N, C-alpha and C positions, 0 to 999 in steps of 0.2 A: 430074857427081859420081857415084861408084859407091855401091853399097848400103852397103858398109862405111864409106865416108866419111860417109854420112848417119847412121849408127848413134849415134855419140857425142852429136851434137846432139839426136837423138831421145830418147835416154835422159835427157839433162839437162833437156830440155823436159818430159819425162814427170814427172820428179821435181818440177820447179817447178810443173807443172800440178796434180799431186796435192796439194801443199802449198797452192796457191792455192784449190783446190776445197774443202779442209777449212776454210780460213779463211772462204771464202764461205758455206759451210753454217753455220758457227758464227755469222757475222754475221747471216745470215737468221734463224736460230733466236732470236737476241737480239731482233731486230725483232718476230718473231711473239710472243714472250713479253712484250715490253714493251707491244705493242698489246693483248695478251690480259689482262695484269695491270694495265694503266694505270699503269705505273711507268717511271722512267728506264731507259735502256739498261744502265747500270752495275748497277743493282739487278736487272734482268732476268738479267744474266750470273750474278750471285750465286745467284739462284733456280735457274738452269740447272745450276750446279755442285752445288747441294744435291740437285736431282733426280737427277743422274747418280750421286752418292754414295749416295743412298738406294736407287736401283734397281740398284746394283752394275754401272754401265755406264761405259765410257770417255766422256769429255766429247764427243768427236766423234760417237760413236754416239747419245748422248742428243740432241744437236743435230739429227742426221739424222732421228731419230724424231719430234721436235717439228715439223720442217719437213714431213716426209712426212704427218704426221697432219692437216695443214691448219690454217688459222686459225679459232679460235673467235670468235664475235661478242662483243666486249667489252661489258660492262654499262655503261650510262650512269651516271656518278657522280651522287650526289644534289646535290652542290654543285660549281659550276664551279671548275676549277683554274686557268684562265687568266683574264686580265683582272684586275679588282678582286675578288679573292677571297682564299683562304688564301695567306698569304705576301705579299700586296700591301698597301702602306701608302699611304693617301691623305692628303696634308697638307691642313689646313684653309686655304683661300685667304684672304688678307687682304682686308678690305673695299675695294671700289673707291672711289677718291677722287671726291667730288662736285665739280662744276665750280667751286663757290664756294671749296672748299679748294684746288683747283689754282690758281685765280687768286690766292688768298692767298699761296701758296708762291712764285709768280712775283714778287709784290710784296716778299716777304721777301728774296728773292735780290737784288733791286735796291735795297733800303732802305739808307739812309745810317746807319751805326752810330757816327758820330763823337761823338754826344752821350751814348753809353751810359755812359762813364766819369763824365760830369758828373752823370747821374741817380743813379748809385750813390754818388758823393761827397756829394750833397745829401740822401741818404736819412737820415731820422731813425731813432733807435734804436727798435726794436719789441720790447718785452719779451714780448709774446704769441707772436710768431714764434719768438723764442729759446726760449721754454718748450716749444713744440710740437716744435721740432727736438731739443731735449735729451731730451724724454720719449719720443720715437718709437723703437720697437724695429726699425722697418723703414726703408727708404730714405726720406728727407724732404728737401724743398728749399723755400726761401723765394723766392717769385717776386714781382717788382714789375712793374707794367705799364709798357709803352712806348706812348705815345699819339701820334697824328698831329696835324696842325694843327687839326683839327676836334674833337679830344678823344676820338676813338675809339681803343680799345685795338687795336694792330696786332701786339703781341708781348709777351712777358714776358722779364725779365732774371733770371738766377740771382743772387740777392743772397747766398745762403748755402746750404750743405748740411750734413747731419750726418755723423758718422763712419761710419754704416752704409750710406752711399749705394752703390747697385748700378746700374751703367749697362749697357745692352744691349751696348755695344761696349767694355766694360772701361775706360772713361775715368776718370782719377783726379779727385778733388774739385776740384783747382786747374784742371783742364781744363774744368770746368763753370761755376764762379763767374765772373761777369762776362760770360758768353756769353748770347746770345739763345736762348730755348727753341726757336723754330721753325727756327733756323739749325742747331742740333745735333740736334733731334728733329723732323724733318718729319712723322714718324708721328703727332705730337700733332694736327696739322691734319687728316691723312687719316683718323684714327680718331674725330674729333669731340671729343677731349679739350680742345683749345684753346678751342673754343666753350663748353664746359662750365665751364672755369676763368673765362672772361669773365663768364658768368652768375653764378658764385659771387661774383666781385668786385663785380658791380653789384647783386645781389639780397641778398647776405649769407647765402644759404642754402647749407649744406654740400652736397657732391656725393659720391656713392660709385658705383662700378661694378666689376663683375667677379664671377667670373673671366671674361675674354674674351681673344680672340686679338689681340695687338698686334704690329705690325710697323713697322720704321723702316729708314732707310737712311743709309749713310755712305760717301762716295767710291764710289758705284755698287754697294756691297755691301748686300744686304738681310738682315736678321735678324728672327726672329719668336719670340715666346714668349707663353704665356698669362700674364695678370697681373691683379692687383686694384689699385684706385686710390681714394684718398680725397682730397678737397680741402675746406679750411675757410678762411673769410675771416679776415684779421688786419688790423691798423691800416694797414699800408703796402702790402698786396697780398693774396696768398693763400699758404698752405702746402699743399704737395702731398706726400702719402705714398703710396708704391707698393711692390709686391712682385711680383717676377717668379717665376713658378711653374715655373722650368726644372727643378729637381731633382724636384719632385713630378710634373711632366709626363713626365720621362724614365722615372720608375718606373712611372707609369700606362701610358705607351705601351709600355714593355717588357713589362709584365704582359699588356696587351691583345694585343700581338703574339705573345707566347708562348702565350697561350690560343688565339689564332686559328690559329697554326701547328700546334699539336697538338690543336686542337679540344677543349680542356678548359675546362669552366665550373665556377665555384664558387658555392655558395649556402648560405643559412642559413634553416632552417625554424623560425620562432618559434612554439612550441606554444601560447603564451598568446594571440597575435593570430591565429594560423592562417595567416600570410602567409609567403611565401618571398621573401627578397631575395637577389639574386645578381648576378654579373657579366653583361655583355651576352652572352657566349658561352654562358652557362647557358641563357638564353632562346632563343638562336639554335639550340642543339642540339635543342631541342624544337619549332623552327619557330614560336616565338612572338615577339611584338613586344618587342625589346630595350630600347625607350625607356620602357616602362611602369614600370620600376624594381623592381616586385615582382609576385609571382604568388600564386595560391592553388592548393592541391593539385588542386582540381577541374579547373583549366586544364591541368595536366599530364596528369591522368588521361584527359581527353577526347581527347588525341592519341596515347595509348598504343594499340598494336595490340590488338584484342580478344582475340586468342589469348594475349597475354602479360600480361594484367591479373591473372590468378591468380598469376603469378610475383611481381608487385609486391605483391599482398596477402600472400602468404606471407612475403616479405621484411619487410614492415611488422610482421607478427605476431612474427617473430623479433626484430626491432629493439626492440619495446616489451615483449615478454614476457621476453626474456633480457637486454635492455639491452646488447646487443653489436653491434659494427659488422657490417654486411652489405654484400654486393656482388651486384648483379643485372645481367644483360644482357637487354635487351629492345628491341623495335622501336617506332618511332613512325611515324605516317602523316602526311606533310606535306600542306599544302593542295593541292599538285600531284598528290597521289595516290601519289607515290613513297614508299618506305619507307627509314627510316634506322635503323641499328643503334647503340644507345647502351650504354655500360658505366657503371653508377652505383654509387658507393660512399657509404654513409650511416653516420654515426657519431653516437651520442647524446652530448649534454653533460648531465651529471647535476648536480643541486643537492646540498646537504649531506645531504639525507635519501635520496639515491640515486634520485630521480625525474628522468626526462628533462625538460629545459626547452627545449632547442633541439636541432635535428638539423643537423649539418654535412654538406653534400652536395657531391659531386664527380661530374660527368658528363663523359664523353668520347665523341665521335663516332668509332666504329670501323667505319663503313660501308666505307671503302676497304680496311681490313685484312681484313674478312670477304669483300669482293669478291675480294681477292687470294687469300685462302685457297680460295675456291670455284673461282677460275680455275686455281689450282695443282692442286687436286684433279681438275678436269676434265683438265688437262694430264697429270697422272700416269696417269689412266685411259686417256687417249688413247695415251700412251707404251706402257703395258702392252698395250693392244690392238694397237698397231702392232708392238710387239715380238713378240707372238704370231703376227701375220700374217707377219712377217719370218722367224721361226723355222720356220713352216709352209712358207714359200716355199723356205727353205734345205733343208729335208728333201725337198721335192719335187725340187729341183734335184739334190741328191745321188743320189736314187733314179733320176731320169731319166738322169743321167750313167752310173750303173752299168748301166742297162738298155740303153743305146745302145752303149757301148764294150765290146769283148770284154775278158775278164779274161786278161791275159798269163800270170799265175801258174797258172791252171787249164787252160792249153792252148787258150784261146779264139782265139789268133792262128794263122792258117793258115800252113803251110809254103809257101815260094815256090821256084820252080825256080832252081837255080844259085847260091843264096846260103844262108847260115846267118844267121838273124835273131834279134834280141832286142828286147823292148819294155818300157819302164817308163812307166806312166801314173799319175802321183801327183796326187791331188786335194789342194788346199790344206787344211791341218789346221784352219784357221779356216773354218767353213761360210760365213761372210760373204764370203770371198775365193774360193770355188769359181767357176771361170770356164768358158771355152769351149774348152779344149784338146781336140784329137781326133787320131786317127790312123786310117789305113785301109790294108788290104792285100788284094790279090786276084790270082789267077792268071788271065790272059787266055787266050782260046781259041787265040791264035797262039803260045802258049808264053812270052810275056813276063810279067814280074812288075810289078804296080802297087804302088807304095808312096807314101804321102802322110802329111804331118803338117800340122796347121793350128791356128789359134787364133782363135775368135770374140771380138771385143772386148767388154770389160765383165765383169761378174760376176753371179752369181745366175741366176734363172730365164730372163730374156731371153737371156743369153749361152748357156745350155744349150739353149734352143730354137733359136737361130741355129746353134749347133754341130751339132745333129741334122739340120737342113736342109742345111747345107753337106756334111756327111759322106755322108748318104744320097743327096744330089743327085750328088755326085762318083761314088759307086759305081754309080749308075744310068747316068751318062754314060760311065763307063769301058768299057762293053761295046761302044761304037762303035769302039774301037781307035784313035781319033784321037790325035794327038801331045799331050804334056803341055801345050804352050802353048795348043793349042785347047781342051783340057779346062779349064784355068784360066780362059780367056776365057769359056767357057760358065758356069763357076762364078761368075765375076764378075757376069755378067748375072743369074744367079739371085739373088745377094746384093743386087744393086741393086733388085730387085723385091720384096724382103722387106718385110713390114709387121708390126711397126714397123721402121723403117730400121735397118740393121746394117752393120757393117764387120768385117773380119778379115784374117788373113794365112794363107798356105798355101804349101807346097812340094810339088809333084806330080812323080813320077818313074816312068819305065819302065826296066826292066833286061832286056836281051836276053842270055840265058845263052850263046848260041852265039858271038856277036861280042864279048861283054863290054862292050857300049856302054851307058852310062847316059845317058838323055835326061831332062831335067828342066826345070821352069819354076818360078819363084818370084814370088809376089805379096806384096811387102813383108815377106817372112819372113827371119829370120836365115839366113845362107848355110850349106849343108851343109859338113861338115869331112871331108877325106880324109886317112886315115892310110896311108902307104906307106913301106916301108923305114925305119921308125923316125922318120919325119918327118910332121908333121901341119900342115895349113893349110886355110883356108876356100876353097871353090870360088867365088871372087869374080867376079861379073859385074855388068853395069849393072843397077841396081835397077829393077824394074817396080812400079807402084803397088799398094797394098793392095786387097783385095777390097771392092767397094762404093764406091770413091772415084772411079772414072772409067768410066762406062758405055760399053760397046762397045769397050773397049780391046783392042788386038791384042797379046797377051802372046807373048814370044819363047820358043823352045825351045832349050836349051843341051845340048851333047853332050860327054860325057867318056868316054874309053876307060879302062876299069879293067883291072887285072891280077889274076891269082889271088893271094889273100892280102890284097888291098886291103880296108880297112875304111872304110865311109862312115857318118857319124853325122848324122841329122836330129834336131832338137830345137826346143823352143819357148823363147820369151824368158825364161820363168821360171827357166831353168837358169843364164843368164849375166847377166841384168839386175840391177843393184844401184843403189839411189838414190845411193850415195856413190861410184860409179865409172862410167866410160864403158863402153858396151857393147863397144867394141873391146878394152878390158882384160879383160872377161869372156871374150870369144872367145879371146884370147891365152892366158889361164889354162887354158881348156879344151884348147887345142892342146898345151900343156905336159904336161898330165895324160895325154892320149892317146899322147904319145910314149913313155910308160912302159908302154904296153899293147900292144907290137908283136905278141907271139905269143899274146895272151889271146883266149879265145872272146868273142863279143859279150856274153853274159850277164855275164861277169867284167869286161869293159870298162865296162859301164854301172854295175855296182856300184862299181868303182874311181872312176869319174867322180863319182858322187853322194857318195862318201865324202870325196873330196879337194877338191871345188870349193866346199865350204861352202854347200851348197844350203839355202835358208830355206823350208821347206815352209809356214810360216804366211803367207808373203807372196803366193804365187800358185800356180796349177797348174803342173805341169811334165810334159812328155812327151818321152821320148827313144826314138829308133828307130835301131838300129844293124844293119848287115848286113856280112858278110864274104864276098867272092867265093870260091867254091869252086875 
């Protein structure tokens, strides 16, 4: 494969590589911010966008600064976010069945129910049972006992239900009447309700229980709900009334879940009793026992950070003096010694005379929010510091480049024997893109002219430092008078030994003014272009590897016989490389433009090329070196 064959693929891979690198930096910045802020990756990306907008940076620039600044050690949250914590719901487990209840259920499953219809048919009228069913506002059922041969109660039959009956599995009344209790409600045995009904039947003492968690099963499906239950004896059995608290439970669980998710607690301070009653989250925010049900102000005051107690006192004075709502942010010290940030809103409730009788309280744990704000502030400071360091590095890079490279416009480029030369060395307009382009010229002792153009890979200070070593090293080795291939080989060895490691490209040439022979060698560099008799084309040869890629490589020297009036153009890839086009297309476009410059002087040729080729100075450095044979 020739050098020109390799160029399109190299340009395409370079474009893909640049895009992949930007995505990689953005992804790494998201990880750094997510770790630093303790938030999901999506939220970290939004914070990164805000930071970039706030600092007037491009998103990829802000991401690079976050990554370059290093990771900050994230603060440990006061409350765990994983496991059973905020956002986690733990269902109350149903009570385990006792061995006696399990044995009872096995007997129920095997029992003969053929006599159930006979029992119900022989049942006497029971006015008391009817009265309870009719008067009950909740679900009620008349249960009559089923006995074994020894007279023991083994089950109950549904003799009747009222119109308000509510079943855990939404069964209609006619699906209950005539059925055995334990057959359709095995949970009655597992929860101990069946045994309680038997005691009511035998003792005549009413029974009440609840609220408690009740669970039952049907066709392998288990359902549970909190419930209250009452059981009274009647002439022919018992009447059971119950109420499932599904609606109330849903509301309570939703409220508790909402409070837990946003860490908001509600409370009421009764000024008459001096006690504060509130939701479990209210106590949890202060690190107190949520099962106590109520607190006194002294309990809250004891956990408030000493430095914030005056804030609370000032808020209370405002509350009682002006009788207006107040909000205060303060810290509490947890038993573990860690601090928690709370936001508290207090609103007085006034009686008819305008005096406060109770205080409505709302507290929210904002520790995570403050932690995120602190981490974002640190990140902002780190970005600004990194931005300042980067700006300083760019200034040093630009200064170093100006100090090393001669200024073509001020006559800093030496005249060479046998040729008329012109040079354009254009630094990228964006300081962030200033790279390692360089050129060198020298008249040798034997009358030949040395001409070279190169490009140290990368941008910024490392590229500028590598460029200085390459250029100065070549100029020192040029005094040996050795062939361009040998000079490039030595230059390759020099680059391989650089610390930190570097790579680059270069084309080095000797021109002999008497014979008009141009000897040249290329290390991964775009090929020189020859303009002769109105036609232009690259001097294509087999490509040799770039500098720093292959230690001790033997670079070849190529020879081209030039004629008077010929023009040769050396250039760096910034002139012809585009992300949206192959490198071959850029070189072809360059040749078309040169064909229009047959009789122009080198300076005019370079101006025409830069004007017509659509050079993007913001993307990369660009160096052009043209000479015309006298």
